N, C-alpha and C positions, 0 to 999 in steps of 0.2 A: 504493500501500499503506499502510496507516495506522501511524504511527510511534508506537512504544509509549513512554509517559511512565514514567520512573523513579519508584520509590515514595520519598516523603520520609523521611529518615533522619536520625536522630542522629549525633553526632561518633563515638558508638562502633559506627555501622554498625546498630543497631536500628530497625526502623520508626517513624517518629512518627506513631502512630495518630490523634491529634487532628488533624495538618496532612491526613494521608490522607481522614479523614472528611470536612473542609471541601472537599476536591475532588470528593467524591462526592456532598455534597449541592448542590453547584453544578451538577449533572448530572441528578438526579431527587429527588423528595421523599422524605424518611426521616422516618418517623412518629414512631419512638423511636431517637434517636441511640444512647442508652446500650446498647441491646439489641445494636446491630450491634457496638460496642465491644467489648461482653462477649463477642459470639461470638468475636472476633478474638482476646482475650486468653486465651479458653479453648482455642482452636485452638493459639496460641504456646505456651501452657504445656504441653498435650498433646505438643507435639512435642519441647519441652525435656526433659520426663521420660520419653520412650520410649527404651526400651532400644536401639532400632536406628531413630533418626529417619530419615525416608524423603528420599533425595537423588532427588527426583522426576525421572523420566526421564533420570537420570544426568547431569544439566547443572548440578548445585549448586542448581538451583530446589528450595526446601523446599514441603513441603505447603502450610504456613501462608502463604508468600509467593505461591505459585499462587493461592490462595483469594484473596488480595487482587486480584491480577491480574483473576481471575474476575469479581470484583464491580465492577471499573472496566470491564469490556466490559458486564456487563449494566446497568451505569448509564447507559451510552451508548444503550441500547435503552430507557431509563426503566421498567426492571421494579421491582416492589414490594418491599417490606423482606424480607417473608419470602423470596423468592427470593434476595435478596442475602445473608441470615443463611446461607441454606442452601448458597450457594456458597461463603462463607467456610469452611464445615465440612466440605465435600464432601470434598476430597483427603485431610483428616487422619482422615475415617472409611474412606476407601478404603484408605488405608495402615495402617489399624487400629492408627492412634494414639489413637483415640478412638472409644469403642463407640456405635453407633447407639442403644442403649436410654439412655445416657447424655445423649444430644441430645434423645431424647423427654422425658426426665425434666425437662433444664433448660429447652428451648425449646419443647416441646408436639409433637401429633401431626402438625401440618401440615408443619411443616419436616423432622421426620423423614420423613413421607413423600415429600417432595420428594426428600431425598437416595437413599432407597430404589428410587425412581423413576429416578434417574438411574445407580444401580448396576445395576439392570436392564438398561437400555440397554447397559451396559459388557460385554455377554456377547457382541456381536459384533466386540469388540477382538481375539479368539481366531481370527477367521477367517484363512484362507490365500489369499492370493491367486495366479492362475495366469497373470496379465497380465504382459507385459514394457514395454508401451509405451501411452500414452496413447491412442493410436488402435486400432482392432481389439480393443477389450476388450469383455467380454460384458455389453452392457447389460440382458439380463433378470436377471442375477444380481446386479447393481448396484440394479435396481429392486424386485428382491424384497427384498433387505436393506432399503432404505428403506421398504417397505411394512411390513416385520416391525417398525420402528423406531416408525412411527405408530401401528401397532396397539398397541405396548405404552405408548403415551403417554395416560395419563388426565386430564393438564394438562399445558398447553402449556409451561409454565414448567420442566418436566422437560426439554423438548427444547432451549431456550434454553441452561439452564445447562450440558446436554452439550456444545451448538456452543460455549461459551465456554471449556469445559475443553479440547477439542480444539484450538482457537486457541492457549491457553496451550503446548500441547502442541507443536504444530508450530513455533510461535516458539522454542521452548528448546533445538530438537534439530540447531541448527547446527554443532555440534562433537562430535555423536554420530558412532558408526561409519557406515559407508556404508549397510550393510544395515538398521540400527536407521531411518536417515532414509528409506530407500526405503520400508520396511514401514508407518512411521507416516504418511509423504506419500499412498501408495497407498490406505489407508483413509480419509484426510481427501480427497482426491480422488474416490473410487468414492463414499462414502457421505455426508460430512458436507458437503460443498461442494454437490452438489445438494439434500441436505437444508435447507440455507440458502435455497437458490433457491426450493425448494418453498414455504418459509414466507416468502418475501419479504424476508428479512435481506440487502438488497443489499451492503452494506460488508463483513459477515463472508465473504459468499459469494465476492466479489473477494480479500479478503486469504488466504482458504484456498486458491483456485486458484492464485494465484500463488506461494505459500510451497510447495503441493504440486508445482507444476510445476517449482520451483527443484530439487526432488530427484529428481523422476523424470526429467526430460530435462536436465540439467546443462547441457549444451552448447550447445543450443539458447536456453535461459535466458540464459547469460552472452553469447551473441551478441547476442540483441536488446537486452538491457541496455546493453551497450557501445554500440551502434547510438544508442540512445537519449540516452545520455550525451554521445556526440560530437556530437549535432546540438542539445544542450541549449539553448545560448547563442543561436544562430541562431534557434530555434523560439521562444524566448522573446519576442525582439525582434520576430519577426513577429506573434506573438499580440497582443502588447501594440499593434501598428499597427491589427489586424483589431478588436480590442475596441473601440477608440477610435471607429473608423468606425460600429459598429455602435450604440455608445451616441448617437452623435450622431443617427444617423437615428431610433432609437426616442423618443429625447425629443423630437424634432420632431412625433411622432404622440402627444405625450401620454400615453404609455403607461408605467407605473412597471415597472421590470423590475431585475432584478440579474443581472448577467453574469460568469461565472466560466470559468477553464479548466477542462476536463474531466481527472479523474484518468486516467492511462494505466495500463491493465492489461497486464502482459508476456503473460499467457496469452492473452488476449483478440486481443492482436495476432497471436501466434503461429497462433493458431486460424483467424484470417482468412486468414491467410498461406496456410495449408494447405489450408482449404476452397476457397480462390477461386484457389489457384495464381498466386499474385501475389508481387511483391518487397516488400522493407519500404518502399520509396518510394512503393508503389503503395495503401497502408494509410492511407485517408482521415482516419482518428481519431487519428494522431499530432499533427496539428493540430484540437484540437476545443474546442466550447465549450458550457456548458449555459447557459440562459437561462430564469430563474424569474420568472413574473407572477403577478399577483392571480387572474384568473379564466380559465375555460377560453377564453372568447370572446379573450381578450388573446394566448393561443397562435397563435391562426390569423391576427390582425392582424401579429404580429411575425413568422410565416412569410412573409406577404405581403410585409414590408418587406425581409426577407434576400433573398427571390426577387427583387425588384426592383432590389435593386444588384446581384447577381451571377447569372449562368446556372446553375440548379439541374441536378443529374444525375438524371434521371428514376427510372432502376431504382434509385437510392439513395435515394429518399422512401418513409417509412413513416409512417402514421398509427395508433400505437396507443392513441389517445385514442377515435377512433370502434371501432377494433377491438383492444382490450386483448390483451396477452399470456395464455397459459393461466394464470399466476401472478398474474394481475392486474396486469401493469405496464403504464402508461399514460403516453405521451410522443409527442412530434412529434418525428422523425427525418429529417433532410435533408442532403444533401451538395450544395456548389457549387464552382464555380471561382473562387477568389478573388483576390485581389492577386497580381502576379506569376505568373499562371496556376496556382497551387498548389490544391490541393483541400483543402477546409475541411469538416469535419462538424459539425453544430449541432443540440441536443438542446432543445426547447422544452417547458416543463411548467410546472405551478402549484405554488405550495410545497408543498401537499397530496400531489400526485403524486410530488413528490421525498421527502417523509417517509415516504410508503407504499414506495417503492423503497428507500430506504436503513435503514429502521428496521423495516421488516416488517408494518406496519399495511397489510394486503393489501386488495384487492378481492375479491368472492366469486369463489370457484374454480369455474369452469364443467365440473363432472365429468360422465363420462359412464360408460355402463357398470353403473349400479347400478339392479337392479330394486328398486323400492321394493314391499315386501309391504303387506297391507291394514293401516291402522293404522300405517303409516310406521315398522315397527320394524326392517326390514332396512337396516344401515348397513354398508358396505362399506368399503374402503379409502379411495376418493375422497372418499366423504362425511366421512369422519374427517378428511381433510385438509382439507375446507370448514369442518368445525366448528372446527378450530385456528384458521383464517384468521378465522374470525367472532370467536375470544375476543381475537385481537389487534386485529381492527378496532374492538370494543366497549371496548376498554380506557379510552379516554378517556371515552366516554358514561358508562360504569358507575361510574367512578371508582376501581375497585381491582379485583383478579384474583379476591379472595376471592368477591365478588357474582357474577363471571362463571362460576366454578367451581361455585356452589352452583345457577344458574340453568341451566348447560349441561350439567353432568357426570351428569346424573340417567338418561340413557337412552342411553348409547353402549355398542352391543353389538358385538361382531365376527363375522362371519360366514367368515371364514377364520383359519386360523393359522399362524404363520410360525416353523419350527424350523430347528435347525441341525444339519449333520453334524458328525462330531468335526472335519473339517478347515476347519470355520467356513462352508461354503456353506449357502445358505438355501434349504428347501424348504417351499412353501406347500401345505396340506392343508386339508380340510374341518373345521369348528369341532369334531368329536365323533372325529377320525382318531385311530388306535391306532399302536402300533410297526409291526404289519404293514402297514398302509395305508403307513407312511412307507418301509419295506423295498420294498416294490413301486413306489412313485412313484420312489425311488432307480434302481432297476434290478429285472429282473424276476428275474434269477438271485439276486439277495439276498434277494429274497423267498421264492423257493423253497427257500433253504439256510437261511434264519431259524431259529434255534434259541431264541434270548433276545434280550432288550434291554437297554441300559443307558440311564437317562435322568438327566442331569446327574450321571454318575457312580455311580449306584445302578442295581443290577439289579431290574427290575419285571415284573409279569406282562405277557404280550403282549396283552392287553386293556384297559390302562390307557390312559385317553382322555390324549393331549398337550396341554401349554398352550403358549402364546405363550413362544417365547424357550427353550423346551427344548431342550438338547442332546442328540441321540439316536445312539446308537451301536448297531448291529445285530450279535448275535452271530451267527456262521454255521458250518454244519457243511460238511464236504468235499464231500457230495452232496446235490442236491436231493430234500427231502423233505416237502412241505407236509403239514398235519396236516388231516383232514377235519373235524375239531371246528372249525376256523377259517369253514367255510361254515355253521354252526350259528348262525343269527342271535341264538338264546336266549342264547349264549356272548358275543356282543359282542366277538368278535375283529377281525372286518373290517367296516368301513362304506363303504367306496368301492365303488362297481361296476366300477371298473378292477381293482381288486386280486381282486374276486370272480371275475370273467371270467378273469384269469390262472390264479388258483387252480383252477377248474373245467376250463380248457383243459389244464391239466398233468395231471389225475387222468385224463382222456379219452385223452390220450395215451399213458397207462401200460398194462402187460400185462394184459388181460382177468381173467386168474387172480388178480391181486392188487386189483383193484377187486371182483371177487366176495368175495374174503376179508374185505377192509376193510368192504365192503357189509353183508356178512351181521354181522360184530360189531356195526357200528353200529346196525343195525336190533334185534338182539338184547338189546342194552343199553338200548335206548330202551323196548322192549317190557316188559323187566323193570321199569323205573322205573313204567311204568303198570300193572303188575300183570297183564298179559296174556301169560299163560305157555303157554297151550294154543292157538296159533295154527296152522292148517293153511297153511304156506307154499306149498305149490303152488295151493292155492285162493286165497288173499292175492294171488299174483302174476297169476292170470287176472282178478281182480278189478280190477286196475289195469291190464289191457291188456298184459301180457307171457305170453310163452308158456310159460315156466318159472320157478322160482325163482330160478337163477344170473342169468337175464338181469334179474331184479328186482333183485338183489345188486348185479350190475354197474354197472346204472343209478345206483343208490344211490351208490356208491362214485365214480363219475365225476362226481356232483353232478348228474345230469340229472333227478332226480325229488325231490320235496321229501320230507324225512323224515315230517313231521307229516301230510302227505296219505296216507302209507302206514300211520301209526299210525291215523288215523281209519277206514280201511277194516278193519284188522285187529279195531278195536271192533265193528264191525258184523257181521265174519265169525265171531268168536270167540262172539258170544252170538245167532245167528239168530232172528228173530220166528217164531213158529208161528201159523198160521191158528187163530181162535178161533170156537166158536158164538157167535151173537149172544146175549147175555144177556136181551134184550127183544123181544120180538115187534113192533118197530116199524121203520120203515124207516130204512135206514142214512144217515146224515147225518155230516157233519163240524160239530162246533162248535169255534170258537177260543176257547179261556179261557185268558187271559195268555199264556204262552208255548208251550201245548200245544195239540195237536189231539187231540179226543177222539171217538173213533169210535163212533156209534150211540146217543148219549146226548142230553140236552137240555143247558142251561146248567148245569153243576154246578162246585162249588167244588174246587179241586185243591188237594193239599198235598204237599210234597216228603217222602218218608219219610225217618226219622232213622237207620234201621238201615243203608242203604246210601247215602244221600244222591247219587242222579244228578246229572249235569251235562249240559248241552246237548251232544250227540254222543253220549253213551251210549245204548245200547238200552235201552228203558223198556217199561214194562206197568204197566196201571192195576188197583188193586183198590178196589170200592166199599163203602166204611165205612158204618157207621150212625151218622149226625149231623156227619161231618167229610168228605164228599164224596168225591172219588177221591183215594186214596193212590197216590202215582207211585214205583216201585220201579226198581231196575237189573232185567233180566229173569234174571240170576244170584244175585240175591239169596237168601240161606239162608230168610229169613222167607216170601217170595214163594214159594218152591218148596214150603214147606208149606202155606201158604194154597192153592197150586194142587191140592194133594191133598185137602184138606178142603172147601173151597168154591170149587170151580171155577166156579161159575155166576156170581161176583162178579169173575172175572177179564175185564177188556176191554183191548182194543188202544188205545194212544195213543202219540202221535209227537211230535215237537217242532215248533214252529209255525217260520216263516220269520225272525220278528224276534225278537230275544232282547234283553229289556230289563232282566232283573233278574240277581242274583247268586244262587249256590247254594252250600251247605255241603259243603266235601270235607275229608275226615280225610287227614292226611298224618303218616308216622311218620318221624322224623329221629333216625338213628343215628350219635353222635359219641363223640370222646373227651373227657371232661369236663374242663373248665377254668373258671377264675373269668372272669365277664363273657361266657360262652357264649350263654345265655338272651338276656341283654342285645341281644348283636349280632345274635342272630335276627329279635328283634322291631323292630331299627333297620332290617333290610333290608325286612322286610315293610312298615313304614311308610313308607320311601322310595319304594318302588313303588306306594303306595295300595292296599294289601291290608288288608282288615278281618278281625281275629282273633277269632272267635267263642269259643274254649276253647283251653286248652293244659294239658296234664299230663306231667310230668318223672318219671322213675325213674331214679337213679343207682345204680350197682353200684361200690361202693369198692373191690372186689377187683379188678377188673380196669380200673378208671377209666374206665366207659363210662356213656354217658348214652342214654337213650331217650325221645324225645320227641314225643307225640301232639297234634299241632295241628290244628284246625278252623279252616278259611279259608274265605271267600267268594269264588267265582271266576265268570266270564261263561262259559267254555267250555275245551276241552281244551287249545286254544293257549295261553290265559291261564294255566292248570296247569302246562303244560310249563315258561313262563316262571319262575312261582315256584319250581318245583322245581330248576331250573338256578341261580336266584340263591341258594337256601337252600344248594345243594351248594358254592357259593363260599366259604363262610364258613370260616375256619379252624377245623381240628378235627373238621369235619363229614366223616364216611365215608359216608353214604348217605342218599337221600331217596326215597321213594316213596310211592304212594297205598296206602290200606289200606280196606278196607270193615269196619264193625262187624257182627258177629254179634250176635243176642239170643236 
């Protein structure tokens, strides 16, 4: 375990910042020492002037001194100056002694964004663990938390600053209450030690594991620590003897090597004892060496020398150079029967491999399970980890973190999001998930009883798209009662097929009378929206292959048939086409003109009539004009009815073609309660969904504070028209949106 150095202080107990800076500069390059000192002084002043200076973690460690300790940890990793300045200020901002905006003004957006990123990661500190021991833990939950953390990171320095902060936290809780020590240790063990391992920061991983183990399994920790201490002198004499023998043989082979006793980690010893069901005396790495050599070929030369000196144990040999571990770790591991018949473990690696293992300059992550889409735009969790490792690996090559962020940070997207339950458990969802998707992912019964949702403590709409790190609370009723609106894709309540299937299954299992009632209400509401008021329901039911209208309503209520499919059939039935005598004595043939099929005429120009503005899917009839080709009307158009009575010979049959490539103007009537910004909000909605607005007229009534707006938009078909009306109806103060037809 790394021994923490005390911060240099003056006789009055205040920190000697100049001496502290010299210690930092010995570890890493500081471009502008004055900026780092200025950050320290601002943090110290903010703490002194605070009404309630933070006694961070209840251990007498102030936010300011914690920041200095974080800088020392990060300096060991060779991080750049921006990261160190952010580390100095982070706890002061977190404890609300210093405003983030002040940091932004004083030090710029880069440092402020780093602090903000670390604070986003702090969301998982509220999670509650249900585990009581190190073994038997829920690995899936821990992995989900780590995935959430990685998904939240846009800059690798954010992760490293958070690891440094958690290292300070667990160092400081020695005298805290037992419950506090356990909670911090559990969080560190489950989340941050594995994250350090994933990022390849070996020396932080080992320290975090040992300190967490100390508070999670205190009796086992003390037992192993005592055994190590009792045998320390004998072990040191033995190690010195073996080290001398190895050095002599390596020098004979003219290989440069540095031999050192390897650090003993209490948790790794205990884990090996449990995993292999062995006693302390059978743990080989109690007596261990690490041999560092210049080249890879020297690793195998030294391995041959060691095996020629003592008999090796075959099952204890691992070649992680030829086959690196998942996190990029490389080394040769062997165990031999050394002098006096005692087992000795030896690790052999190059200096570069050693730096990679200790400081996080990792090899490429061999990830799996990422389905790259065309163009390489799909970047899942494992790819994000790979990206983070590349940032670390390229640190020396590019000479600074800023260049790396600029080069690498432009195209990192997330295909999954990770959100928290009120108890802090992590739930992974598709990137466009809503609170209802979340509810059904947690439990089917919670989904069925969902009445509302809170995100980060605020009540939100059930079709709100969730974001990474959101804490979601589902408000439930006493009885299951999903809404049929959830199945309407235009409303955006449900995005996952799993939730949709659960909702459909619930409706299918309900009483048929309820489905009939709800299905009828749903269909009538949608028909009114499309201005289809005179529909023969019995004929409509037969047209979509049901024996009677109640069967149709029941199927709609149970979610067995799509609502828009029925609406299309209602359009056709409400205005049936009538056979017309051909206007010209020529053989009937079909001519495709644009998006229309014109019966019985040659290649003629077609125009959409402004009076009724039909769209694909509407029943239409053509009228041969003088000089403007065929004018296309809805077959219930008032003008067309008049033309039929006065000039029936110019009426021809037309129908829509198979491929629609153009848009068509449609008029909508929006009824709303007037307010400031209403028109702007409507325009923003239409712009966001890519709809072209041809014209708009507004009429306000000051007496009842109402507003009616006639909006002419261009649409492709009835389905897109339905989506437009749905989006407009969601604008605050909008009471009704439906289609209208202009009469002339």
